[in-house]
N, C-alpha and C positions, 0 to 999 in steps of 0.2 A: 483396587483397580480404578484407574484414573477416570474412566468413563462413568463409573457409578458414585463417585465421590460427591455427596450432596453439598451444595453451596447455598441453599436457601432460595426462597420464592423470589426475593427482590432481584437477586442475580439471574433467576430464570427469565423474569420479564426483560432484563437488560440483553440477555443472550438472545431471547426471541426477537426483540427489536433489531439487534445486530443481524440475525439470520434473514429476516425479512428484507432489510436494506440490502444485504450481500447477494441474495438471490435476485432481487430486482436489478442490481448492478451487473450481475452475471448474465441476465437475459439481455440487458442493454449494453453488453460489452462491445465496444467499438462502433456503438450506434452514431455518434456524431460524425466521424470520418465517413462512415457508409452513407449517411444521409447527404453529406457534402458531395459525394461521388454520384450517387443515384439521382438525387433531386436537383442539386445545384450544378452538377457536371463540373465539379472542381478538379483542378489539375494536380499533379504530384506536389508542387511547391505549396499550394494552398492546404492540402491534406497534411503535409509535414508541419506547416505553421500551426494547424489546429491541434496536432498532436504534441507540439513542443511549446509554442508561444502561449497558448491558453493556460495550461498548468503552470508555466513559469510566471505568467502574470498573477495567476491566483496565489502562488507562493508570496509574491511581493505584497499582495493585499493582506495576507495573512499575518504579516509581520507586526503591524500595529495592533492586530486583533489579540495577540497573546496575552498582554497584561489584562485586557478587558475580560477575557476568559478566566484568568487566574483569580480575579478578585470578585467574582460573581458565583452564586450557586450553579453547580454544573448541570443538573437536570434541566432547568429552564433554558441554558445555553444549548444543550443538545437538542431540545424540542425546537428552539429557534433555527438552528442550522438545518434540522431536517425540513422544516417548512420552508426555508430559503431554497433549498435544492429542489423541493417539490414545485415551488412557484416558478423557478427558472426553467426547469425541464418542461413544465406544463406549457410554457409559451411556445414550444416548437410545434405540437400538433395544431395549436390555435393558429398559428402563422401559416402553417402549411395548408390548413383548411381554407384559408382566405386568400392564398397565393402570395403571401407577404414574406415568406421565409428568406432570409439572406445569410451570406457567409458571415458577415459582421455579427449577426445575432449569434450564430453558433460559436464564434470566437468568444463573445462576452459571456455566454452561458458556460463555456468551458472554463473560463477563469473564475466565475462566480462559484461554480460547483467545487472547483479545486480548493478555493479559499475556505468555502464552508465545510469541506471534508477535513481540512487540517484543524480548523477550529473544533469541529465535532470530536475528532480523535483526541485532541488535547483534553477536552472536558471529560470525555468518557474515560480516558486513562486515569485522570485524577479522581473521578467518581469511583471507578473500580477500585483504586487503592483504598478508599474510605469504606467501601461496601463489603469487601471480602477480608477474611483474616490473612495476614502475611503469609502463613503456610499454604494458603489456597491460591495465591497469585499465579503460580505456574500452572496449576490445574485450569484456572479460569482462562489464562492466555492461550493455553493449548486448545481449549474448546473453541475459542474464537478462530484460531489458526485452521482448525479442522473444518469449521464451517465456511471459512473463506475459500479453501481449496475445493470443497465439494461444490460450492456455488459456481466456481470456474469450470469445474467439470461438467456440470449439467446445464448451466445457463446459456452459454454461446451456442451449443448445437439446437437448443429449443428456441433461442432467439432467432437463429437463422431460419428455422422452419416457419416461425410465426411471421417473419418479414416476407417469406415467399408466399404465405397464404393470405396475409391481411394487409400488406403494404409496409412501406419503409419506416413509418413513424410508430408502428405497434410497439416496439420494445421500448421507445422512449416513453410511451404512456405508462407501460408496466414499471419502468424504472422510477418515474415520478410518484406513481401511486405507492411504491415501496417505501419511499421517504415519508409519505403521509402516515402510512401504517406503522412505521418505526416510531414516529412521534407519538402516536396513540399508545404504542406499547411502553414507551418511556413514561408517558403520563400515568399509566397504570401502576407504576412503582410507588408503593406506599412508604410512609415514614417521613418525618421532617428532616430535611438536609440541613446541616449545620452551616451557617453563613461563614465564609472565609474571614479570618481575622487579620486586621492590618494594624500594625503597632506604629507605623510611620506613613509617610507620604509615598510609598513605593508604588501604590496603585496609579498615581499620576506622574511619577517621576519619569522624565524623558528616557532615561537609560534603562528603565524597567524592560523595554522591549528586548534588550540585549542580555538580560540576566540568564536566560536559558543557555545561550552560547557560553557565557562565562562559566557557568556551572559545569557544563560539559568540558570546557578547556582546562579547568582546574582539577578535574577528577581524572587521574591517569588511565583508569580502566575505561570510563566512558569516552574519553577523547580518542583512544585507540580504536574502540569499537565503532565510533561515529564515523572516522575517517575510512575505516575499512567497509562499513556498510554503504556509504556514499558511493564508493568506487565499485563495489561488487553489484549493488543493485542498479547502478547507472549503466554499467557495461552489460549486464544481462538484459536490461529493457532496451538498450540501444541496438541489440541484435534482432529484435522483433520485426521491424520494417524491413531490415536487410533480408532476413530469412523469407519474408513474404515475397519479395521481388525474386529471390533465387529460386524458391520452390514453385511459385505460380507462373512466373514469366519466363524464366530461363530453363528450368527442368520440367515444366509442363505438367506439375501435379494438378489434378482436378481439385476444385474447392472443398469437396468432402473429405478428401485425404488430407489436405491441409488443416481442416478443422479437427479431424481425428488426431492428427500429430500433436495437437496442443491440448485437446480435451481428455484424451485417455490417460496421459501421464499424471494428470491432477489427482488420480487415486493415490499417488505417492504422497500427497499432502495429508491424506488421512492416516496414512502409515506413520509418517515421521512425527506428526503432531501427537498421536497416541503413545509414541515411544518416549516422548520428551521427558516425562516425570520419572520413568524408570531408568532411563540413560543417566540422568543427573543423580539419582539416588545411588547408582552403581559406580559411575566414573567420576562425578564431580562436575561442577559448572565450568570450571577452567578447561577441563578436558573437552567439553563440548565446543567452547569457544575456539580452542586451538585446533582440535582434530576435525570436527564437524565443519567449522569455519573454513578450514583448508579444502575439505571435500566439496564445499559449494563451488569452489573456484576451478577445479581441475578438469571439469567435464566440458566446458563451453567450447573449447578448441575443437572438440569433435564435430561441431556443426560446420566447420570449414571443409570437411571431407565427405559431405552429403553428395550422393549420386542419384541419378534418375532410377525410378522403379521402386519395387518393394523393399530392396536393401536400403535405399536412401530413406524411405518412410520409417523402417524400423530403426535406422540410425538416429533420426531425429527424435523418435519416441524414447529411445533408450537414454539418450543425452538429457532430454527434458525430464525424465522420470528420475534419473540420478540427482539432477540438480534440485528438484522439488522435494525429494525425500529428505535431502539434507537441509534445505532451506526451512521446510516446515518443522524439522526438528529444532534447528538453530533459533528460529525467530521467536517462539514463546519464551525460550530461556533468556534471550536477549531482552525482550520486553519486560520480563520479570525483574531481571538484574537492574534495568534502567529505573523501574518504579522503586525498587528497594534502596538504591543509592541516590535518590533524589529527595530532599526533604518536601514536605507537604506544600509548603508555600511557594515552591518552585516548579511543581509537577506540570502545570499547564504550559508554562513558558518553555520548559526543557523539551516536552514533547512537540510543542510547535516548532522550536528551533531544529529538532531533529527531522520533522516532516519537510520543513521548508528546505533544508539543506539536501535532503534526499530527492525532492522534486526538482531542485534547481539542478543537481547533478545529472538526473535523468534527461532533462531538457537539453543541457549542454552536451552531453556525451552522445545523445541521439542525433543532434544537429551535426556534430563533428563526424560521426560515423556515416551519416548520409552524404556529407560532402566528400568524404574519403572514397565512398562507393561510387559517386559520380565521377570522380577523377580516375579511379582505378576500376574496381568491380565490386559487386556485393561479396563475392567470396574472399576477396582480398581484405575487405573491411571486417568480415567475420574472423579471418585469421588474426588481424591485428587485435581485435577485441579479445579473442581467445588467449593471445599471448600476454596481453596487458594484465588480464584478471589473474594470470598465474603468479604475478608479483604481489597481489593483495594480501596473502597471508603474512607477509612480512610486517604488515600494520597490525595484526592481531596482538593483544596484550601478552607479553612474555611472562608476566607474573600474575598471580591471582590477587588483584587489588580489592580484597574484601575485608580489611581490618574493621573491628567493630566501631571505632571511633569516626569513621568517615562521615556518617550522616551529621554528627555534631560539627565536623570541620566544614561540611557543606553550609550548615546554618551560619557559621561565623563569617562566611563570604557574603551573605546577603546584605 
């Protein structure tokens, strides 16, 4: 059974740190836009900028960080990124208490947190590859995926209740503290981490920042999966603000129904992530990429047909449930493949390149979808996104690019 497979105490601390951070982020889900609206009375353009420009700026900041992460011990990097996020988020309640909170501050914090998240994920992915056996990577990634979806299911409803009871910065405090506790959990991991070995000047070479993208470009399987993931993830995330306007403003859904429509389907994340290892064992990884990767894409068009009332609510929940089950099954398989087909000295830069591309895609497609919705309507923009995502399975790898010699080929390109 996947859920009972022992991975050791060291992984347990890493998983616990991830869980604390994930649940803190779940509680603080959407906290910055909410504070912008409730405290600073920001308009739609400012809220959109906060959701798109901040993370996009964070992705740019993360580009030169990739080599820095690569050639350092990963545990100190993870701790530093957690403490950076804690310090950034902690400035919000302090500024709020003194009446000095500003929109520019929220924008800067959004960028800093986004950059630190990319660097943290790159370091943690590299550390995970060194921490667990290769045969256990899929199990470990599935556990992270399961934790992520459970935090999204539980966190936002509790966060909304906390804001109603204790004020608009409550969930920001919880989110900030979660990063502090995550840092403490990572500190508790025992054992000396091997220092990265550098045999040349790659740690300071200017082109080192691009090595992650070079590796992805040269690997047929990773290249196809990267392009597919950018479009699928970007189009799915671009529909969130459109759906918020459609459901809350045009169709008159009460806020609790809107929250329920997104929280309840997250149980599908627990289902998909727990099935990942069994499905791979039975059908193979390439089948997951082709079949489950296609199933992620075919449901989004259903959001364009949402109607008022209970039928509309059930429609949204059914579409979201189908997407999440397939995403949560697909994602740990993709994460494992990515680690297995990236040599050790390129892991952090490759994961950074992947996250930066994903974040940039989300920002660009969200902005374009918003512009289209302004010119036409949210329903039209949802329809276009749903039709475009139907083309993304064409980008999935047609062949199983898993020959035994690929890691050695990747090393020769460094």
